[in-house]
C-alpha positions in Angstrom: -2.4 6.9 -20.0 -1.7 4.1 -17.5 -1.4 4.7 -13.8 0.1 2.2 -11.6 0.1 2.2 -7.8 3.3 1.6 -6.0 4.7 1.6 -2.5 5.0 5.1 -1.3 7.5 4.4 1.4 10.3 5.8 -0.7 8.5 9.1 -0.9 8.6 9.6 2.9 11.2 11.6 4.7 12.9 10.0 7.7 10.7 10.0 10.8 11.3 12.9 13.2 9.0 12.2 16.1 6.6 9.6 17.5 3.7 11.6 16.2 5.2 12.1 12.7 2.3 12.8 10.4 3.8 10.8 7.5 4.1 7.7 9.7 0.6 8.2 11.0 -0.7 8.4 7.4 1.3 5.3 6.5 -0.1 3.4 9.5 -3.7 4.4 8.9 -3.5 3.6 5.2 -2.3 0.1 5.9 -5.0 -0.7 8.5 -7.9 -1.1 5.9 -8.4 -2.2 2.4 -9.5 1.3 1.1 -8.6 4.5 3.0 -9.6 8.0 1.9 -8.2 11.1 3.5 -10.8 13.8 3.1 -12.2 17.1 4.3 -15.9 17.0 5.2 -16.6 20.2 3.2 -14.7 19.1 0.0 -16.9 18.4 -3.0 -14.2 16.3 -4.7 -13.9 14.2 -1.6 -17.6 13.6 -1.7 -17.4 12.5 -5.3 -14.6 10.0 -4.5 -16.5 8.6 -1.5 -19.6 8.2 -3.6 -17.6 6.4 -6.4 -16.3 3.8 -4.0 -19.7 3.3 -2.2 -21.4 3.1 -5.5 -19.0 0.2 -6.4 -20.0 -1.6 -3.3 -16.8 -0.7 -1.5 -16.9 0.4 2.1 -13.9 2.8 2.4 -12.4 3.9 5.7 -12.6 7.7 5.6 -10.5 10.0 7.7 -12.0 13.5 7.7 -8.9 15.5 8.5 -10.9 18.6 9.6 -12.3 16.3 12.4 -8.9 14.7 13.4 -6.8 16.0 16.3 -3.7 16.0 14.1 -5.6 16.7 10.9 -3.7 20.0 10.0 -0.4 18.3 10.3 -1.7 15.4 8.2 -3.0 17.8 5.6 0.5 19.4 5.3 2.1 15.9 5.1 -0.3 14.9 2.3 0.4 18.1 0.4 4.1 17.3 0.5 3.5 13.6 -0.4 1.4 14.5 -3.4 3.4 17.6 -4.3 0.3 19.7 -4.5 -1.5 22.6 -2.8 -4.7 20.6 -2.4 -4.3 17.9 0.2 -7.4 15.9 -0.4 -8.8 13.6 -1.5 -6.1 11.1 -1.3 -6.8 7.4 -1.7 -4.9 4.3 -0.6 -5.9 0.8 -1.7 -4.2 -2.2 0.1 -1.9 0.2 1.8 -0.6 1.5 -1.5 -1.0 5.1 -2.7 -3.4 5.3 -5.6 -3.4 9.1 -5.6 -5.8 12.0 -5.8 -9.0 12.4 -7.7 -7.4 12.4 -11.2 -5.5 9.2 -10.7 -8.4 7.4 -9.1 -10.7 8.4 -11.9 -8.1 7.4 -14.5 -7.7 4.0 -12.9 -11.4 3.5 -12.8 -11.8 4.5 -16.5 -8.9 2.4 -17.7 -10.1 -0.6 -15.8 -7.2 -1.0 -13.3 -9.2 0.1 -10.2 -11.5 -3.0 -9.9 -8.6 -5.5 -10.0 -6.7 -3.4 -7.4 -9.8 -3.4 -5.2 -10.2 -7.2 -5.6 -6.6 -7.8 -4.8 -6.9 -5.7 -1.6 -10.0 -7.7 -0.5 -12.3 -4.6 -0.8 -14.4 -5.9 -3.7 -15.9 -9.3 -4.3 -17.3 -9.7 -7.8 
């Protein structure tokens, strides 16, 4: 099975307020090469963070349980991903890679490293 990242702007509903959680996620995801939305007590989030660090990537991690608007962002991520578990969610180069299953599939099928290189997160 081949997973491909894509722009996720088409998945977003129209903005409603200045503090719209979808727009906040979009902005944060675009600010760094690799962004992980996480919960500090989530074991799957820990695994994803260790994967990237083990590859020599220094991801920017947003622990939603430690963010002022974290609950709203969790809800927005659940809607974005169409799931009941909001995290982990990974963005590379501002593009949505997905949750744990998609990241691991990309790593296994060899598409994650080129994506990281293209985003400037990995120099091999």
